C-alpha positions in Angstrom: 21.3 -21.0 19.2 19.1 -20.5 16.0 20.5 -18.6 12.9 18.0 -16.2 11.8 17.1 -15.3 8.0 16.9 -11.9 8.8 20.4 -11.5 10.5 22.3 -11.2 6.8 19.7 -9.0 5.5 20.1 -6.3 8.2 23.7 -6.9 8.7 23.9 -5.4 4.7 21.9 -2.2 5.7 23.9 -1.1 8.5 25.5 2.0 8.5 24.0 3.5 5.3 22.0 6.0 7.5 18.8 4.8 8.2 17.1 3.4 11.3 16.4 -0.4 11.2 13.1 -1.1 12.6 12.3 -5.1 13.9 8.7 -5.7 14.5 7.1 -8.6 15.6 5.1 -10.4 18.6 6.7 -10.6 21.8 9.1 -13.3 22.7 9.6 -14.0 18.8 13.7 -12.9 19.1 14.1 -9.8 18.2 16.3 -8.3 20.9 18.3 -11.9 20.1 19.0 -11.3 16.9 20.1 -8.0 17.8 22.3 -8.7 19.8 24.0 -11.2 17.4 24.2 -8.6 15.3 26.2 -6.5 17.3 28.0 -9.2 18.8 31.4 -7.9 16.9 30.7 -4.2 18.0 32.1 -2.5 20.7 30.4 0.3 21.5 26.5 -0.4 21.7 24.0 1.4 24.0 21.1 -0.4 24.6 17.8 1.0 26.2 14.7 -1.3 26.8 11.9 0.9 26.8 9.7 -1.5 29.4 11.9 0.4 31.9 10.1 3.7 32.9 13.6 5.6 33.3 14.2 5.1 29.7 10.7 5.8 28.8 11.1 9.4 30.7 14.5 10.0 29.3 13.3 9.4 25.2 10.1 10.9 26.1 10.1 14.7 24.0 14.2 14.0 24.1 15.9 17.1 22.6 19.4 17.2 20.8 21.3 17.8 23.7 20.2 15.0 26.0 20.6 12.4 23.2 23.9 13.7 22.6 24.6 12.7 26.5 22.8 9.6 26.2 24.4 8.3 23.4 27.9 9.8 23.7 30.7 7.4 21.9 28.5 4.5 20.8 28.1 3.9 17.4 25.5 1.1 17.6 22.2 2.3 19.9 19.8 -0.3 20.2 16.3 0.7 21.4 13.8 -2.1 22.9 10.0 -2.1 23.1 10.1 1.7 21.4 6.0 1.6 21.3 6.1 2.3 24.7 7.5 5.5 24.3 5.0 8.2 23.2 5.5 10.2 19.9 9.1 8.1 19.8 9.1 8.5 16.1 10.4 12.3 16.7 13.2 11.6 19.1 14.3 9.0 16.5 14.2 11.2 13.5 16.6 13.7 15.8 18.7 10.6 16.2 19.4 9.8 12.6 19.6 13.6 11.7 21.9 14.2 14.6 24.3 11.6 14.4 24.9 9.9 11.0 27.7 7.8 12.5 25.1 6.2 14.3 23.8 2.9 13.7 19.6 2.9 15.0 18.3 -0.2 15.5 14.7 -0.6 17.0 12.0 -3.2 17.9 8.7 -2.8 18.6 6.2 -5.6 19.4 3.0 -3.9 18.4 2.5 -1.7 15.5 0.0 0.0 17.8 1.7 3.2 18.8 4.8 2.4 17.0 3.3 2.7 13.6 1.5 5.7 13.9 4.4 7.5 15.9 7.1 6.7 13.2 5.4 6.2 10.1 5.6 10.0 8.9 8.7 11.0 11.1 10.6 8.1 9.7 9.5 8.8 5.9 12.4 7.5 3.7 14.6 7.5 6.9 14.3 3.5 7.6 14.6 0.0 6.7 11.8 -2.4 7.9 11.5 -5.9 8.9 9.0 -8.5 10.3 10.6 -11.2 12.7 8.4 -14.5 13.2 8.5 -17.5 15.4 11.0 -19.7 14.0 10.2 -20.7 10.6 10.9 -24.0 9.0 13.6 -23.0 6.7 15.7 -21.7 9.6 15.1 -25.2 11.2 16.5 -26.9 7.9 19.5 -24.4 7.8 20.2 -25.3 11.6 19.3 -28.3 12.0 18.6 -30.3 8.8 16.0 -31.7 6.9 15.5 -34.8 8.7 14.8 -32.8 11.8 12.1 -30.7 10.4 10.4 -33.5 9.3 10.4 -34.9 12.8 9.0 -32.3 14.4 6.3 -31.2 11.9 3.6 -32.6 14.3 5.5 -31.5 17.5 5.5 -27.8 15.7 1.4 -28.2 14.7 0.9 -28.6 18.6 3.4 -26.5 20.5 4.2 -23.9 17.7 7.7 -22.6 16.7 8.4 -19.7 19.2 12.5 -20.1 19.8 12.1 -20.5 23.7 9.9 -23.8 22.7 12.4 -25.2 20.3 15.2 -24.5 22.6 13.1 -26.2 25.9 10.9 -28.8 24.5 10.5 -30.4 27.6 9.3 -27.5 29.2 7.5 -26.5 26.1 3.7 -26.4 27.8 4.2 -24.8 30.5 6.4 -21.9 28.5 3.2 -21.8 26.1 0.9 -20.8 29.1 3.3 -18.6 30.4 4.0 -16.6 27.0 0.1 -16.4 26.5 -0.5 -15.3 29.9 2.1 -12.7 30.6 4.0 -11.4 27.3 1.3 -11.8 24.5 -1.6 -9.3 25.5 0.7 -6.9 27.5 0.5 -4.6 24.7 -3.1 -4.7 24.1 -4.3 -4.7 27.7 -2.1 -1.1 28.4 -4.6 0.4 26.1 -7.3 2.9 27.9 -9.7 1.6 25.0 -9.4 -2.7 26.2 -11.7 -2.0 29.1 -12.7 -6.3 29.3 -10.1 -8.2 29.3 -12.1 -11.6 30.0 -13.8 -10.6 26.9 -10.7 -10.1 24.7 -9.7 -14.0 26.2 -13.3 -15.2 25.0 -12.9 -13.3 21.8 -9.3 -15.3 21.4 -11.1 -18.8 22.4 -13.6 -18.6 19.6 -11.1 -17.3 17.2 -9.1 -20.6 18.0 -11.8 -22.9 17.8 -12.8 -21.6 14.1 -9.2 -21.7 12.5 -9.8 -22.3 8.7 -13.6 -21.5 8.9 -15.2 -18.5 7.7 -15.3 -15.7 10.4 -18.4 -13.5 11.2 -18.2 -10.4 13.1 -21.5 -10.7 14.2 -21.7 -14.4 15.6 -18.8 -13.8 17.3 -20.3 -11.4 19.1 -23.2 -13.3 19.7 -21.4 -16.4 20.8 -19.3 -14.0 23.6 -21.9 -11.5 24.5 -20.9 -8.5 22.8 -21.3 -6.4 19.9 -20.1 -6.4 16.4 -18.1 -3.3 16.6 -16.3 -4.3 19.5 -15.6 -7.6 18.2 -13.5 -5.8 15.0 -11.8 -3.5 16.9 -10.4 -6.0 19.5 -9.5 -8.1 16.1 -7.7 -5.3 14.7 -5.9 -5.3 18.1 -4.9 -8.7 18.0 -3.4 -8.4 14.0 -1.6 -5.1 15.2 0.3 -7.0 18.3 1.0 -9.9 15.7 -1.1 -12.2 17.2 -3.7 -13.3 14.5 -3.9 -12.4 10.6 -7.0 -12.1 8.4 -7.2 -13.5 5.2 -9.6 -11.7 2.7 -12.1 -13.6 0.3 -10.5 -12.9 -3.6 -13.3 -11.6 -5.7 -13.0 -9.9 -9.4 -14.8 -11.5 -11.8 -17.7 -14.5 -11.0 -20.9 -14.0 -10.0 -21.4 -16.1 -6.7 -17.7 -15.4 -5.4 -18.4 -14.7 -2.0 -17.0 -11.0 -1.4 -17.0 -10.0 2.3 -16.0 -12.9 3.9 -13.0 -13.7 5.7 -10.8 -16.2 8.2 -8.6 -15.4 10.9 -5.4 -17.3 11.6 -3.0 -17.2 14.3 0.8 -16.5 13.7 1.5 -19.4 15.6 -0.1 -23.0 16.3 1.5 -23.0 19.8 0.1 -19.9 21.0 -3.4 -20.4 19.4 -3.6 -24.5 21.6 -2.4 -22.5 24.7 -5.5 -20.1 24.4 -7.4 -23.3 24.5 -5.2 -25.2 26.7 -4.8 -27.8 24.1 -2.0 -29.8 24.0 -3.4 -33.4 22.8 -1.2 -35.1 20.2 -2.3 -34.9 16.8 -3.4 -38.4 16.9 -6.4 -37.7 19.3 -7.0 -34.6 17.7 -10.1 -33.6 15.6 -8.7 -30.3 14.5 -5.7 -31.7 13.1 -6.8 -30.4 9.3 -7.4 -26.6 10.7 -3.9 -26.8 12.4 -2.4 -27.9 9.2 -3.8 -25.3 7.3 -3.3 -22.5 10.0 1.0 -24.1 10.2 1.5 -24.0 6.2 -0.3 -20.6 5.4 2.2 -18.9 8.4 4.9 -20.6 6.7 4.3 -19.5 3.2 3.9 -15.9 4.8 7.1 -16.0 6.6 9.1 -17.6 3.5 8.1 -14.3 1.4 8.6 -12.1 3.9 12.2 -13.2 4.6 12.9 -13.4 0.7 11.2 -10.1 0.0 8.9 -11.9 -2.1 5.8 -9.1 -2.0 2.2 -10.6 -3.1 -1.3 -10.5 -2.1 -2.7 -13.2 0.0 -6.6 -14.6 -0.1 -8.8 -17.7 -0.2 -12.0 -18.0 -2.7 -15.2 -19.7 -2.0 -18.3 -19.3 -3.8 -21.9 -19.3 -2.7 -22.2 -23.1 -4.0 -19.2 -24.1 -1.7 -16.4 -24.1 -4.4 -13.2 -23.4 -2.5 -9.7 -22.8 -2.5 -7.6 -22.9 0.8 -5.2 -20.2 0.0 -4.0 -17.6 -2.8 -1.1 -15.8 -3.4 -1.5 -13.2 -6.2 2.0 -11.9 -7.3 1.9 -9.2 -10.8 -1.2 -10.8 -12.1 -0.7 -14.1 -11.8 -2.0 -16.9 -9.1 0.2 -19.4 -6.7 -3.3 -21.7 -5.4 -3.2 -24.2 -3.0 -5.4 -26.8 -1.3 -3.7 -27.8 2.0 -4.8 -31.4 2.8 -3.7 -33.3 6.2 -4.4 -36.4 4.1 -5.2 -36.2 0.7 -6.7 -39.4 0.4 -9.5 -37.6 2.2 -12.0 -35.3 0.0 -11.8 -33.7 -3.0 -8.1 -32.4 -4.3 -9.3 -31.0 -7.7 -9.0 -27.1 -8.1 -12.6 -25.2 -9.0 -12.4 -25.5 -13.3 -14.4 -22.1 -12.9 -11.4 -20.5 -11.0 -8.8 -22.3 -13.2 -10.6 -21.3 -16.3 -11.0 -17.7 -15.3 -7.7 -16.3 -13.5 -3.9 -16.5 -15.0 -2.8 -19.4 -12.4 1.0 -19.8 -12.1 0.9 -22.8 -10.1 -1.5 -25.0 -8.5 -0.2 -27.2 -5.7 -2.0 -29.8 -3.1 0.0 -29.2 0.1 0.5 -32.2 2.3 2.9 -33.5 5.0 5.0 -34.9 2.1 5.7 -32.0 -0.3 5.4 -28.7 2.1 8.9 -28.0 2.8 9.3 -27.4 -1.1 7.0 -24.0 -0.6 8.5 -22.8 2.7 
């Protein structure tokens, strides 16, 4: 069992009159984390909304039904809440009518969950994002030497809890996660009529991590149109499969303004999409894998430490670039992400450094990355 960084944070928020919402992709350990948090309590009611009977009870439930359901339980865990229509109203009723009951809610997609809880639960919730296991969690549970030894494995097989705990079955488990769980919420939507197109899109995105993405070019590649590509990528983002970095642009004339890069939240899922688990020594894409890994680890680190920052990359029409930028309170931390720092230029563009207030400028390599995650 790997202790998660969010556990202590969430435990401090228990029984303060608000729901605790835990979002993140399927299989990242949301239910396990809540089981750990509630293990010391006797009266815990757990409801799994993947079960039709549970969805039926929670849909448009009234106070009397909820009173019979909750009974004397002082903690109620609702798993996969996005599966219940208008779940926000039901959650609001529980909070208002059962003030001594702690409500814990998981959601593996922000699709319906966000839209159906945002307004009813305004001011009534704490919300946290759980990611696959972070490098910091590996260090805290297994030590810094283990974290360094596992780096190449994490680049190939990613950091899902089940993968880390069962390394001998990593390939089989990743393919199962990708095929059976990853797209479950997306494919349940009426608007996704072509699963084969979604698969082609994922392959196209997996092949160009670290590169600028053009909806028009992707659409031509997979035989679709740019609006459908944009919509499907939006759904993949809302289900925590991929995320987008926008290009940074403020002052310089030749900065690219509308560009974007798309990354996977987990390297293992990216490689499962391509069904390519070749070791680092045999790969041509190790630079892209390393960039994807470091940026996702920074996102995890900032999220768990409650350090809120804007994220970008930067490029000009003359091909000057910075791999990754964080903006916090008007200051910039800039990163060049190099698997092999001896190859290629590691100097930061003078035009950017001379224009914007720089807090940190760091070349990230396998030797120093743990200092930043």
